[in-house]
N, C-alpha and C positions, 0 to 999 in steps of 0.2 A: 587586330586582336591584342597585340602587345600594348598598344596605347590604351585600349579599354581596361585591361588589367591594371595598368598604371594609375588610372583614374579611380579604381575601386579602392576605397579606404576602409578602415575599421578592422575588426577582428576577422582574420581570414578563416578561422575555424568555423565561425558562424556562417559565413558565406558558403563554405564547403558543405556543412550540414544541410543548409537550405537547398543547395544544388542537388545533393544526393536524395533528399526526401522528395523534391520536386520530380526528379527523373524517375524515381521508383514509383511515384504515384500513378504514372501512366499505365503500369501493368494492372493493378487492382481496379482502377477506374474503367479501363477498357474491358476487363473481364466482367465486372459487375454491370456494365452498361447493357449487357444482353438481357438483363431482367426488364429494363425499360423498353427494349426493342421487341423482344419476342413474347414477353408476358404481358406487359402493359400495352405494347403496340404503338410506341411513339418513337420517331426518329430512326437513326441508323447508328451502328457502333462506331463507324468512322466519324460521323457527325459529332457524337459525344466526345470522341477522342480529340478532335480538332477544337471543339469548344473548350475542353479542359486545357489544351495547349495554349489557346488564346488567353484564358483567364490567368494561367500561370505566368505567361509572358508579361501581361499587364501588371501582375503582382510584382514581378521582378523589376519592372520599370518604376513602379511606385517606390519600392524599397531603395532602388538606386538614387532616385530623385530626393527622397527624404533624407538619406544618409549624407547628402551633400549640404543640407541645411545645418548651420551651427545650432547645437541643441539648446542653447540659451534662448533662442527665439521661440521655443515651444512654451515658454512661460506666458508670453503675450498671446500666442496662438490659442492656448487653452482657454484663456479668458474670453476671447472672441467667439470660440466655437461652442462654449457651454450654452448660451442662449439659442444659438442656431440648432443645436442638437435637441434641446427641449421642444422647440417648435416642430422639428421633424418628427419627434416621437409622438407629439400630440396629433399631428396630421396622420401619421401612420396608424395610431390607435383609433382615430375617428373614422378612417375610411372603411374599416370593417371588412377587409378582404375575406372571402369565403372560399375555402379549398376543400372539396369533397364533402360539403355540407357542414363543415366545422369552421369556427372562426379562427383565422390564422393571421391576425393583424400584426404581423411582424415585419412585413415588407411594404415599401412604398414604391409605386410604379413610376418609372422615368419614361415619359412618353416619347421623348426625342430618340432615344436609343432602343426603346421597346424592352427594357430590362427591369428587373425588380431589385431593390436594394434593402437589405436588412439594417435598419437604422440603429438597432440596439447594439450591434457590434461596433459601429462607429462611436456610439455613446460610451461604450466600455473603455476604449482607448482615450477618449477625450477626458473623461472624468478621472482616470488615473493620472493623466498629465496635470490636471487641475489640482488634485489632492497633493501630488508631489510638489507643485509650485507653492501651495499654501504651507505645507510642512517645512519646506526649505526656507521660506521667507520668515517663519516664526521659530526657527530652530533654536535660537539663543534667547527667546523670550519666554516669559512665564505665561502660558496659555490658560485662559479660563474658559469654562464651558459657554458662558454667556457671550464672550467675545468671538468664539468660534462658531456659534450657532448659525448666524446669517452668512458669513463668508464661506464656511466649509460645509456644514450639514444641510443647509437649505438647498443648494444646487444638487447635492447628492440625493437628498430625499425626493426632490422633484423628478429627477431622472429615474430613480427606482420606482416611483409611483406611476410613471408613464409606461414603464416596461412590464411591471408586475402582472396586469390583467392578461396580457398576451403571452408572456414568457417568464414563468416562475423560475426556471433553472438558471437563466441568465441573470435574473434579479438577485438570486441567492449567491451566485458566484461573484458578481460585482460587489455586493455588500460584504462578502467574506474577504475579498481581496483589498477593498478599501480599509477594512478594519486591520488587516495584516500590515498594510502599508503605514497606517497611522501608528500602529504599535512600533514598527521599525523606525518610524520617523520621530519617535519620542513624544507622541501625543499622550497626555496623562492617562494612565490605565483606569483610574476611577471614573473619569468622564467617558472613556471608551466602553467600559462595562455598562454604564447607563445608556449609551447609544445602542448597544447590543440588546439590552432589555427592552428599550423602546421599539426597536425593530421587530423583535419577537411579538410584542404586544400589538403593534400595527398589523402584522401578518395574521395574528389570531383574530383580530377584529374583522379583517378583510375576509377571511375564510368563513367566519360566522355570518357575515352579511351576505356573502355569496350563497351560502346554504339557505338563509332565510328568504332572500329575494333572488332566486335563480334567473328570473326574467330581466332583471336590471343589468346584470353583468354579462359580458360575452360568454358564450358557451365554452370558450377555451379554458375558462377558470375551472369548469367541471372536469375537463380533461386532465389537467395536472393534479387536481385534488384526487381524482380517481386513481391516477398513477401511483401516488404515494400510498393510498389505502390498499390498492391491489398488491403493491410490493410487500406490504406488511402482513396481509392476511392470505396471500397466495391464491386469490380467486382467478377464474379463467377469463381472461380478457384478451384484447388484441395485443396489448403489451406483453402478456405472457406468451402469446404465439410467437412474437418477435424474439423474445429471450430464448424460447425453446428451440427455435430454428438456429439461433446464433450458437447455442451450446452444442447442437448437433454438428454444426460446421466446425467448431473448435475441436470436438471429439474426433471428427473424421480426419482432421489435419494431422493429429498425432505429433510425432517428433519432426519429421522431414516434410510433411505436407503431401498433397496429391499432385502438385505441379502447377505451374503458372497457367491460368485460364481454364483449369479443369474442375473448378468448384461446381458442385451440384446445388448446394443450398442457396446460391445467389439467385436462382430462379424461384425460390420460395420465400426468401427473406426480404420483406419490404425495406426500403431505404438501404439496400445493400451497397450502393455506391457513395453513401454519405454517412448517416448515423451509425450503421452497423458494418462499415467497411473493414473494421479490425477483425471481425469474425471471418470474413472472406479471406483476409490476409493469412490468418492462422490456418484456415482450411487448405489454402494453396501452398503456403510456405512453411507450415508447421510451427512448432515451438521455437525452432531455430530462427526462422525469419521473424517471428513475433518478438523474440528476445532481442534480436539485433535492432529492430525498430524501437523497442522500449529503451535500449541503451543509447540510441541516437537522440531521443528526447532528453534522457538524463545528461548526456554530454552537452546538449544545447543548454540545459539548465546550468551546468557547471560553467560554461563559457559566459553565460549571462551574469552569474555571480562574480566571475573574475573581472568582467568589464565594470560592474558596479563597484567592486573593491578598489579598482585602479583609478576610478574617476577622482578628479581633484576637487570637485564641488559636492555639496550636500544634495543639490538639485539633481546633478548627474547621477549620483548613487540611487536616489529615490525614484527617478523616472525610469531608470533601467529595470529596477525591481518591479515597479508598478506596471509597466507595459510588457515586460519580458516574462515574468513568472506566470501570469495567467495563460500564456500559450501552452506551457508545459502542464499546468494544472488542468486545462481543458483536455489535453491529450490523455492524461491519466483518467479523467472522468469518462471519456469516450471508451477507453479500454475497460474500465470498471463496469460500465453498463453492459458490455458484451458478455461478461462473465457473471453477471447478476450480483455484483457487489453494490450497485447503485440502481435506483429505479430509472426507467427510461427518461432521458432528459432532452434529447434532441440536439445535443452538442456534437459537432463534427470533429474529425481528426485533423488537426492543423497541418496544412500543406499536403495532405494526402487525399482527403475527401473531396468530391466534386462540389462545386458551389462557389460562385464568384465572390460574394461579400466576405465570406470567411477567409478565403485566400488573400483578398486585398487587405483586409484589416490586420491579418497576421503579418503580412509583408510591411504594412505601415508601421506596426509596432516594432518589428525587427529593424526597420530603417532607423527608427529613433534610437534603438540600442546601438546600432552601428555608428550613428552620428556621435554619440558619446565616446565610443571607442576611437573613432577617427580623430576627435579633438585631442584625446590622450596621446595618440600617435604623433599628431602635429606638435604638441608641447614637447614630447620626447625628442623629436627631430630638431626642434629649435634649441633644446638644451645641449644636444650633441654638437650642433653647429657652433653654438656659443663656446662650448668647451674646446673645440678645435681651434677657433679663432683666438681664444685666450692662450692656448698652448703655442700658437704661432707668434703671438705678441711676446710671450716669455722667451721664445727662441731668438727673437730679434733684439731683445733688450741689451744683451752683451755687446752686439755690434753697434748699437746706438751709443752705448757708454764709451766704447773705444773710439768712435767717430768724434764724439765730443772732446775726448782727451787729446786727440791729434789736432 
């Protein structure tokens, strides 16, 4: 065990937060799994708990393996992965998976292991690495829109176009985070404003086309369009049913909560172990538990910013912000949906909600952050060692002078 901790590098506070969130996640996931067992009628509570444990363990292994890779290699890795991700997104979109009568072409089936993989989450991490590489490469150059169109915005646009029909919320988050990263990376604001305008225009055209030709596009488009419309006009839909039950759960929890495993609304709230798990946490652990969870994500954001600030390279700073901030941003969105500050998005609570792809990609992103932090620690250790050697040489110099005189 001591040898294992010795090999763990990077920001120890981030490791601690991941460990605490992962351990805590067993309680709400186990509690909410009764919805799937006794209401839906699938599996067993122990089975879901063991599955969650396996997914978390694999996520930690991914994070450990990634943090051992020098982060400079992610420049080349991102270039290689962008075409692969685009192909995977096209295949995922084309397969037209149907769940409950609705198009949910977000997952690609892996026949060998019999599992599904949500390719958009991998695309999120890859495109943020790619954008960070481009911005770092051109940091000291005068970038023009024409020069950046093909190497920067074409890959971003292709990935967003492949995700949009099946997953509007993820598309919007990726686009927003890319714009934030470009702003922080020094990309000209006048060009960035044009990109935002072009993005809004493309989205408007897509919505109008989906309305005019509903049979051409997957019916998932109608789902997310209706979610936005229903959120604004307050009509009675399935999404309103989910929000209503979530608010009842939150109100029931009060200050201290009803206790671990004692949630009642988990049996009535769909997606209680994934999209709406925050409402179950508030019901069982109250505002005290919910506030501690919120502070944990804020502390994670604080440590991510610290790692970025201490990085010695522009690419290190940008890649930490690019892959780290979306984790906390996604957590805030999940919480905001539960209290009806946002329309239903389908975004999970990182490291807490059940679901393999979300956990794995979160751990992948955190592994990259830890890789940057580990490099900084390595440089610091080398500086301290060099300083000690120099001090040792200074101490020996008088003896060498005396020896020469004798």
